C-alpha positions in Angstrom: 65.4 13.5 14.5 66.9 12.8 11.0 67.8 9.4 9.6 69.2 8.9 6.2 69.9 5.5 4.5 69.1 3.0 1.8 65.8 1.1 1.9 66.7 -2.6 1.7 63.3 -4.3 1.8 59.7 -3.7 2.6 58.3 -6.2 5.1 54.7 -5.0 4.9 52.8 -2.2 3.1 49.1 -1.2 3.2 47.5 -0.5 -0.1 44.9 1.8 1.6 47.1 4.4 3.4 50.7 3.6 2.4 51.7 2.5 5.9 54.7 0.2 5.8 57.2 -1.7 7.9 60.6 -1.8 6.2 64.3 -2.4 6.8 66.8 0.4 6.1 70.6 0.6 6.2 71.6 3.9 7.7 74.2 5.8 5.6 77.8 4.8 6.6 76.6 1.9 8.8 76.7 -1.8 8.3 73.5 -2.8 10.1 69.8 -2.7 9.5 67.1 -0.8 11.4 63.4 -1.0 11.2 61.3 2.0 10.0 57.5 2.3 10.2 55.2 5.0 8.9 53.2 6.2 5.9 55.4 6.3 2.9 54.0 6.1 -0.6 55.8 5.2 -3.8 59.1 4.1 -2.1 61.0 1.0 -3.3 64.0 -1.0 -2.1 67.3 0.5 -3.3 66.1 4.1 -2.8 68.0 6.4 -0.5 65.6 8.1 2.0 66.0 11.1 4.2 63.6 10.6 7.1 62.3 12.7 9.9 60.8 11.1 13.0 61.7 9.6 16.3 62.9 6.3 17.8 60.4 4.3 19.7 60.5 1.0 21.6 57.8 -1.4 20.4 56.6 -3.9 23.0 56.9 -6.9 20.6 59.2 -5.8 17.7 61.8 -3.7 19.6 63.4 -0.5 18.4 61.8 1.2 15.5 62.1 4.6 13.7 58.6 6.2 13.4 58.6 8.3 10.3 56.8 11.6 10.3 58.1 13.0 7.0 60.4 11.8 4.3 62.2 12.6 1.0 63.6 10.4 -1.6 67.2 11.0 -2.6 68.3 9.6 -5.9 71.1 7.0 -5.7 74.5 8.4 -6.5 76.4 5.2 -7.3 76.0 3.0 -10.4 75.3 0.0 -8.1 72.7 2.0 -6.3 71.0 3.0 -9.5 71.0 -0.6 -10.7 69.3 -1.8 -7.4 66.9 1.2 -7.5 65.7 0.5 -11.1 65.6 -3.3 -10.6 63.5 -3.1 -7.4 60.2 -3.3 -9.1 59.8 0.5 -9.1 59.3 0.7 -12.8 57.0 -1.6 -14.8 59.0 -3.7 -17.3 62.3 -3.3 -15.5 63.6 -6.2 -13.5 67.2 -6.8 -12.3 68.4 -8.0 -15.7 67.0 -4.9 -17.6 68.3 -2.6 -14.9 71.8 -4.1 -15.3 71.7 -3.4 -19.1 70.5 0.1 -18.6 73.1 1.0 -16.1 75.8 -0.7 -18.2 74.8 1.4 -21.1 74.5 4.8 -19.5 76.7 4.4 -16.3 76.6 7.4 -14.0 74.3 9.3 -16.4 71.5 6.7 -16.1 69.1 8.8 -14.1 69.8 11.9 -16.1 68.9 10.0 -19.3 65.6 8.8 -17.7 64.8 12.3 -16.6 65.7 14.3 -19.7 66.3 12.1 -22.7 64.3 8.9 -22.1 64.1 8.2 -25.9 67.7 7.1 -25.6 66.5 3.9 -23.9 66.4 2.3 -27.3 70.2 2.4 -27.2 70.1 -0.3 -24.6 70.8 -3.8 -26.2 67.7 -5.8 -26.4 65.3 -3.0 -25.5 62.8 -2.3 -28.2 60.8 0.9 -28.8 57.6 -0.5 -27.3 59.3 -1.5 -24.0 61.2 1.7 -23.9 57.9 3.6 -24.0 56.5 1.5 -21.2 59.6 2.3 -19.1 59.4 6.0 -20.0 55.8 6.3 -18.9 56.3 4.3 -15.6 59.4 6.4 -14.7 57.4 9.6 -15.3 54.6 8.4 -13.1 56.9 7.5 -10.3 58.6 10.9 -10.5 55.2 12.6 -10.4 54.3 10.8 -7.1 57.5 11.9 -5.5 57.0 15.5 -6.7 53.5 15.6 -5.3 54.5 14.1 -2.0 57.4 16.6 -1.7 55.1 19.5 -2.5 52.6 18.4 0.2 55.2 17.9 2.8 56.8 21.2 2.0 53.5 22.8 3.1 54.0 21.3 6.5 51.5 18.5 6.2 52.2 15.3 8.2 53.0 12.3 6.0 49.7 10.7 6.8 47.6 13.6 5.5 49.9 14.0 2.5 49.2 10.3 1.6 45.5 10.8 2.0 45.5 13.8 -0.3 47.5 11.8 -2.9 45.1 8.8 -2.6 42.2 11.2 -3.1 43.4 13.1 -6.1 46.4 11.2 -7.6 48.5 13.2 -10.0 46.0 16.1 -9.8 46.8 16.6 -6.1 49.2 19.6 -6.6 46.7 21.4 -8.9 43.8 20.8 -6.4 45.8 22.0 -3.4 47.2 25.1 -5.2 44.0 26.2 -6.9 41.2 25.0 -4.5 42.7 24.2 -1.2 39.4 24.4 0.7 38.2 21.4 -1.3 40.3 19.4 1.1 38.0 20.2 4.0 35.0 18.8 2.1 36.6 15.8 0.4 39.6 14.4 2.4 38.9 12.6 5.7 40.9 14.0 8.5 41.2 17.5 7.0 38.9 20.1 8.4 38.5 23.8 7.6 41.1 24.9 10.0 43.8 22.7 8.5 42.7 23.6 5.0 42.8 27.3 6.0 46.4 26.9 7.2 47.4 25.3 4.0 45.7 28.1 2.0 47.4 30.7 4.0 50.8 29.0 3.3 50.0 29.2 -0.4 49.2 32.9 -0.1 45.4 32.8 -0.3 44.1 36.2 1.0 41.9 36.3 4.1 39.2 37.9 2.1 39.3 35.4 -0.8 35.8 34.4 -1.8 36.6 30.7 -1.6 37.9 31.1 1.9 34.7 33.0 3.0 32.5 30.3 1.4 34.4 27.5 3.1 34.1 29.4 6.4 30.4 29.6 6.0 30.1 25.9 5.3 32.4 25.1 8.3 30.2 27.3 10.6 27.1 25.4 9.5 28.9 22.1 10.0 29.8 23.1 13.5 26.2 24.0 14.2 25.1 20.5 13.1 27.5 19.1 15.7 25.5 21.0 18.3 22.3 19.4 17.0 21.1 22.2 14.7 19.7 21.5 11.2 20.2 25.1 10.1 21.2 28.5 11.4 19.3 31.8 10.8 21.0 33.7 8.1 22.0 36.6 10.4 23.3 34.3 13.0 25.4 32.4 10.4 26.9 35.5 9.1 27.8 36.7 12.5 29.4 33.4 13.6 31.3 32.9 10.3 32.6 36.5 10.3 33.9 35.8 13.8 35.6 32.5 12.8 37.1 34.1 9.6 38.0 37.4 11.3 36.4 39.4 8.4 33.6 42.0 8.1 30.1 40.6 8.3 29.2 42.4 5.0 31.7 40.2 3.2 30.3 37.0 4.7 26.7 38.1 3.8 27.7 38.9 0.2 29.3 35.5 -0.2 26.3 33.7 1.3 24.0 35.3 -1.2 26.1 34.3 -4.2 25.2 30.6 -5.0 28.0 30.3 -7.5 30.6 30.9 -4.7 29.0 29.5 -1.5 28.7 26.0 -2.8 26.7 23.2 -1.0 24.5 25.6 1.0 20.8 26.1 0.7 18.8 29.1 1.9 15.3 28.1 2.9 12.0 30.1 3.1 10.5 31.9 6.1 7.4 30.3 7.6 4.5 32.3 6.2 1.9 34.3 8.1 3.8 34.5 11.4 4.4 37.7 13.3 7.2 38.5 13.9 8.6 36.9 10.8 10.7 33.8 11.3 14.4 34.1 10.5 15.7 33.0 7.1 17.0 29.5 7.6 20.4 28.4 6.0 21.3 24.7 5.7 24.1 22.6 4.4 22.5 21.1 1.3 22.9 17.5 2.7 21.1 18.6 5.9 18.3 20.3 3.9 17.8 17.1 1.9 17.8 15.0 5.0 15.2 17.2 6.7 13.0 17.2 3.6 13.3 13.4 3.5 12.3 13.0 7.1 9.3 15.3 6.7 8.2 13.4 3.6 8.5 10.1 5.5 6.5 11.5 8.4 3.8 12.7 6.1 3.6 9.2 4.5 3.2 7.7 8.0 0.5 10.2 8.9 -1.5 9.5 5.7 -1.2 5.7 6.0 -4.1 3.7 7.6 -3.5 2.4 11.1 -5.7 -0.3 12.7 -3.9 0.3 16.0 -4.7 4.0 16.1 -8.3 3.3 15.0 -8.8 0.7 17.7 -7.3 2.8 20.6 -9.2 5.9 19.5 -12.3 4.1 20.9 -10.6 2.7 24.0 -12.0 3.2 27.5 -8.8 4.6 29.0 -9.7 4.4 32.7 -10.3 0.7 32.4 -7.1 0.3 30.3 -4.9 2.0 33.0 -6.7 0.0 35.7 -5.8 -3.2 33.8 -2.2 -2.1 33.6 -2.0 -1.3 37.3 -3.9 -4.3 38.7 -2.9 -7.1 36.2 0.6 -5.9 35.1 1.9 -3.9 38.0 2.3 -0.9 35.8 1.2 2.2 37.7 1.4 5.4 35.6 1.4 9.1 36.5 -0.9 11.5 34.7 1.8 12.6 32.2 2.7 9.0 31.6 -0.9 8.1 30.9 -1.1 11.0 28.4 2.1 9.7 26.7 0.6 6.2 26.4 -2.6 7.5 24.9 -0.6 9.6 22.4 1.6 6.6 21.4 -1.4 4.4 20.7 -3.7 6.9 19.0 -1.3 8.9 17.0 0.4 7.5 13.9 3.7 9.2 14.8 4.9 10.2 18.2 8.1 11.2 20.1 8.7 10.2 23.7 11.2 12.5 25.4 12.4 13.2 29.0 15.4 13.3 31.2 16.8 10.5 33.3 14.3 9.1 35.8 11.2 10.7 34.3 9.5 7.4 33.5 10.2 6.8 29.8 11.0 3.2 30.4 7.8 2.5 32.3 5.8 4.4 29.7 7.3 2.3 26.9 6.7 -0.9 28.9 3.0 0.1 29.2 2.8 0.7 25.4 4.4 -2.6 24.5 2.3 -4.5 27.0 -0.9 -3.2 25.5 0.2 -3.9 22.0 1.3 -7.4 22.9 -2.2 -8.0 24.4 -3.6 -7.3 21.0 -1.2 -9.7 19.3 1.3 -7.1 17.9 5.1 -7.6 17.9 7.1 -4.5 18.8 10.5 -3.7 17.3 12.7 -1.6 19.6 
């Protein structure tokens, strides 16, 4: 549904995402309506063309929920005066806006757009203040141009606002030149959305930046399934399927570090037959895995009085103590797990529901408490 009108006042606006609650007078009407949504850079006095739908809020009544918007420049001198004096432009309040519109009349906006140096013709407006107004006007027009460009790509207003917040005035250049950066750098935009944007901009299906982004996306999806890496041949096969391209193209891109980006190809485990697959990681995941391995090695090398003590334990007596004095009876696998936990410096306890993990852990903490240790769980 379309709604056009003049923005009268902004009741609330978030600095984070541009979400606002405002009052608007629909064109040709004499009453106010409430509009809500993510609109960035709008000011009272502006004429807005809105797309969205009416909704009934439980507390605040009827509201127009904005899904997309455009700013229409005011056509009347009074509208221009209100627009310029709304706080939109640094250095221009109601009094200065009055002087500017009195000086240039219906050509006010044309002067600001094309011959802003003429602002010095306004009585009482010096060159320094004219330069401030000129720069502020240019900045506001840039915001509107960027938002219009993003919405013309079919992006919802919320995503367009996020992109602008991320890149500012460079947003148009980033989206046009490197649209797949959005998937890596803007929250809420994944590869599939970035791919649709790129297609709308005419990026070819075989473009190297698309193939590289598809490889990173495929690795990211694998991490969602719990994998730290994918074998290179498996990655190529999956990515080619996602991208609908030949596997050779995905493989060539994977092997070009200048194109593929934040991806790291690991090494095969030596001296194994058959040879292990070549692992491919997202760089952040490779760093995380290396960090975890280093931390484990530090733990293994560190001295442990607990492990040293329980290495000499008489385990039949230990388990008898647990059963008779603590009512903790353990199966053979549970006993093995307790021994591992208390004699190894690092251990992992796994098992499905009902397999005895809780009882095993209780046995471990009971024995440690008996030795005066506190356990952090």
